[in-house]
N, C-alpha and C positions, 0 to 999 in steps of 0.2 A: 476567494482572495488569498493570497498568501502574503505571510508576514515578511516585510523586508527588512535586513539588517544589513549595515554596510562593514564589510571586510576588505582590506586593502592591503596586497603585496607589492611593494615598489622595489625594482632592482635597478641600482645606481651606480655609478662610478664616477669619481671626480665632477659630479654634476652633469652626467652624461646619460642618456637612455641606455639600457642594455636589454639583451634579447634572453629569452627562457624557451624552454621547451616543455610543454605539458605532458607527462607519461600517462599511459592508460589507467583509469582509475579501477580500483580493486572495487569488486563486489561487497556488500554489507555482509553476506554469509561467507564463512571461509570454505575452502575445499571444492564441492560440486557446483557451486551456485551458477547458474546458467544465464546467458544473456537474453533478453527478451526477444521474441521472434519477430517477424515484421511488424511494420507500424500498425496498430489496431485500427480497425473502423469502428468507431466509439458508437454506442447506440445511446447510453445515457450516462451521466456521471453525477456525482452528489459530494460535497463537500463539508455539509453541515454547518455552514456557517451561521445560519439562522435557523428560527422555528418557522418560517415560512413555505414548508414543504409541500404543501398541497397549492400552493402557485407554480411548483415547478415538476408537474406531472404526477406525483404520488397522490394516493387516494387510499381509503378504507383505513383511516386513521385521523386521530384528531388532538393527541397531547404529545408534545415533543419537548424535551428538555435538552438544551443546548449548553455545554459545559465547555467554558472558556479555560479550564483550568487544565494546562498541557496537553492541548490537540496535538495530533501528530503533525498537522500542518495548517496554516491560517490561524484564524482566530476562535473557532470552536469545533466540537465533535459532537454527536450524539449520544446521550448518555441512558444506560438501560440498568436502573436500581431495583433490586429485588427487596422485598421486605419479609422476615421471617415467616415461613410458611405459606408463602404464595407460588404462585404458579406463572403468573406474568407480572412483567416489570411495572412498578408504581409510577416512576419517573417519566415514562415514554411508553407509548403504544406501539403495536407492530403497523407495518404498512406495507402498501404494494405500489409497483410502478409497470405499466405496459411499456412495450416496444415492439419495435418492426419484427413481424415472426421471422425466425432464422433457425436452419438445421444444427448450428454450433453456436453456443454461447460461451464466453468468456468473462470472468469474473475476477475483478481484484479489489480488495479492501485491507484496510488497517486496522487492527484490533487489539485492545489493551484488557487485561483482567486485573480487578482489585488485588490487591496484596492479601495473601491466604484463601484465596480462591478455592472453592470446594466443589467435589463433582458430586453426581448423585448416589454412588455406590451401588450402581446397576451397570451394564453393559450398554446403556443406552441415555440420552438426554443428556444436557439441554440441546432442544432445536434452536436453530440461530437465523438459517436464510434458505430459501428454496428458488427453484425455478419451476415454472408449470407451463403448457402449452395451449395451442388453439384448440384443443379437443375439450377444453372446458372453459366456462364463462367466467368472467373477470372477477367474481367473487366467491368462486368454489374452494372452498376448504380443502387444503393441502392434504390432510392425512387419507383422504379416499377419492382419488382423481385418477383419469386415464395414465397419467404419469407426473410424477412430482419429483424431483431431484433434491437432494440435500448438501449443504455444506455446513458444517459445525464442528466444535472441540468435543471431542469424548473422552473422559479418563486421560486427559493430556494429549491424547494424539489428535491429530487432523482427519475427520471421517467426511467421506464423499457416499452418498448413497442413493438409491431410488425404491420407489414404491409405484404400484398401479393396482390398487385395490379394487377400484372401480370397474376392472376388466373381467372380474370372477365370472360375470355372464356372458361375456364376448364370445364370438364365434371360436375364436384362436385362443381363447382364455388369458391367463397371466403371464406376464414374462418376467417378473420381478420374483419368482417362487412363490410356493404355495402359502396360502393363508396359515397363521398360527396363533391362535387366540383372537382371530379376528384381523390380524394385520399379517403383511408381507412385506418383503423389501430384499434388496441385496446391498451389500455394506463393503465398502473399499477405505480402510484403513491406513495410514500410515504406520511404519513398523517402529518407529522411533517415537519419543514422548515429548513433542517440541514446546507445547503450551506448560512451561514449568514455571514462570515469573510474572511480575507485573510490570513488562515494558510493552511498547507497542511492537507489533510484529505484522508482516505482510502476508496476507494469505492469497492465493490464486487458485483458480479451478477452472477446467474447461468440461463441458458434456457435448459431444457429437452424437446425434442419432446415427444409428444404424442404418444403413441400405436394406432394401427387401428385395426379394428373387420372387417376383409376383407371378412368373410361369410355374415356378416350383411351390408356390404359395408358402414361402417361409422367409424368417427374417435371416439376415447374413450378421454373423458375430463380429462384426468390425466396428462397432460404437466405439467412442472414447471417452473414457473417464481419466483425468489428470488432476494433480492437485501439488502446488508449490507451497513452501514455508519460507519465508525471507529469500525467496529467489533460488531456492533448491527443490528438485523434484522429488515429493515424498509418496505420491501415489501415482502409478503409471499402469493403465491398464487399456487396450485398444483391441479387446477381444468381447465387448461388451454388447450385450442386446437389450435395449431401451424400448422398442416397439416391435409390433407384429404386422402382418399385411392386413389388420383391420383397421390402421391408422395410415395408409400411405400419405395423407398430406398432412400429418403431425408436424408442428414446427413449435418452438420454444418462443413465448412472447410475454411473459410475465414474471416479475421477481418480486419475491416475497421477503421482507426484513422483520421476522416476528419470533422474537427470542421468547423461549418457554421451558420451564422445567414442570414435567408432569406431578399429579398431586403428591406429597409428602415426598419428592425428591429433592427438592431445595434443601442443602446442609443448614444453610443459616443466610442473616442478609449479607448481600454482594452485589457489585457492579461490573458491568462490563462497557467499554466505549467502542464506538465505531466511527472510522474518519476515512475521507479520500476513496469511496465507494464508486467503482466504474463497471460498466458491463460494454462489452463489445464483440465484435465477430473474429478477431485475431487477438492472440495473446498481447495484453495490455502491459504485462510486467512491474516490477516494484517501481515507484518513484525512484530515480537515481539519487542515492543520497551521495553521492561522491561529484563527481563532474559531468555536467550536460553535456554543454555545447557553449562554447563562445557567443556573447550576444551582440558585444559591441568592443571597439578600441578606441582609445582616445589618449591624449596626454594630459597630465595634470601635475599641478605644481603641489610639491609637498614639503616638509620642514624637517630639518635634521634634529633627531632628539637629542643630540650632545649639544650644539650651540645654536639650534634655532634659526640655522640659514635655510633659506629655500634650496630645493633642486628640483629637476625635472625628471619625471619617470614615465613609461609607458604603461597606461592601464588597459587590462582585458576585463571583459564581463562575464562571469561565469555563475552558475547556480549550483549550490550546494544544501545539504542538509544538516541538521544540528548533530555532532559525532562523526561528520563525515571524514575520510581519509582523504587527502589532496596531496596526490604524487606530483611533483615537478621538479625542473631541473634549471639550475640556472647554467647560462653559456656566457662566458666572458667576451665583453665586447672590446674591452682595452684592459692594460696591466696598469697597476698602479697601487697606493695606498689609499685607504678610506677612513678616515678619522684614526689615522695612525696605526690601522691594522693591516699587515701584507697580507699576501693571499690573492694575486692577481687583481684585485679590487672587486673579486665576486662575494659581495655581501648583499644580503637581502634584509628588508624589513618586514616583518608581519604586523599590521597595524589593524586592529580590531575595533571596530566604534560599534558599541551595544547602545542605541538610543534608547530612550522611555519610550513605552507601549510599542516597540517592535517597528516603528515607521522610521524611514532614512531620515538621519539627523543631519545637522549642519556640517559642512566640509570642514576636515581636519584643519587644526591651527597649530600654531608654535606650541611648544612644552609648557602644560600648566593650562591651557585654556581649551584642551579637548579630551575627553575620557578615552583615550587609546591604550591598547595594549601593545607592547611591542617584544618581538622576538628577532634574535639575529641567527643567521646561519652561514656557515662557510660555505665555500663552492662545492658544486655536486649535487647528488639528489637530496630531496627533503620530502618526507611524509609526516604531515601534519594533521592533527586532529583538531576541531573548531567545537567541543563541548559547549562554549559559552555562546554559540551563536543561538538565533531563534530556530523555532522546528522547521521552517522552509526559508531560506536566504538568498540574497546574491552575493557573488565574491566578486569584488574588484582587485585585479591583479595588473 
């Protein structure tokens, strides 16, 4: 469930409704941020609103701490807190979720690392999330399987990877490199170091199994491994081998959320939080922190800030997130003066109501009777941020 907060932008002139044009919203990341691909086919999603995960298809875990302190969206997120010297978190256990078998799987989640987060000091760990396949049972450990793929932060980079240690004695052998010290794996790291603060970030990944040339008895190097950080593509491989002809019927069917530091690798007590996790067969994309789509439109009566006189405006309902950039343009309907201000009558009021508890509060009233914040802008483009909104909000304009 999303936290609703009321934000109102009313465009009026001389008591008459006026029109505006909503401009395309900017992506949350500057530069090369990509728009999501076609709408996803959702396999499952989890907002971590409460600890009843076992009632929603999760299994193989029994302790879950839902933090209500600054979740990305809604009223909660799952907390994983390590005590000094530990390998697994003390606050929540690892957990799994089965889904309909598929040859391609997309993941999206939001993650936040605690302030002063430390890394292992080695070129590996911590582990965080995995996908496994139909070639193993629902309780198989991820370390030694026919195929396990990884999504995790490592030394500040986004790491995607794969291992298939269980195939050491398979007819066609290992696909993820030779065993070294009892382990194998192929790793795909981002070049930059995006995990460098204690804010919420959106991580996405896709793994697509390679095709097989059964006549030639060999795998085709056309598997896909991609990763996005806050909408920006940071890992991009389309020449990957994830399976051999030993497994022509292999499909992804299991997700694991299992945060873990190897023995002696945890630098100190620290915490991470996960929110708004979803798995699908097409790219899910970041939750649009800008402008999603108009949900409704109606007329409403507002009140003039200066003299308390009522006026009528047109309200559109949009969805935004805290910190959103909302580009929109006022388009004059009439000319004239508004409250003694010239400028074609083209004034707007941004009125933001932040009710207690994040639920929708009473309708705005005259000054002094409603906790509203006002901001005036002249005619033309307006790009505004709303850091005072709840994490996930509806915007009424």
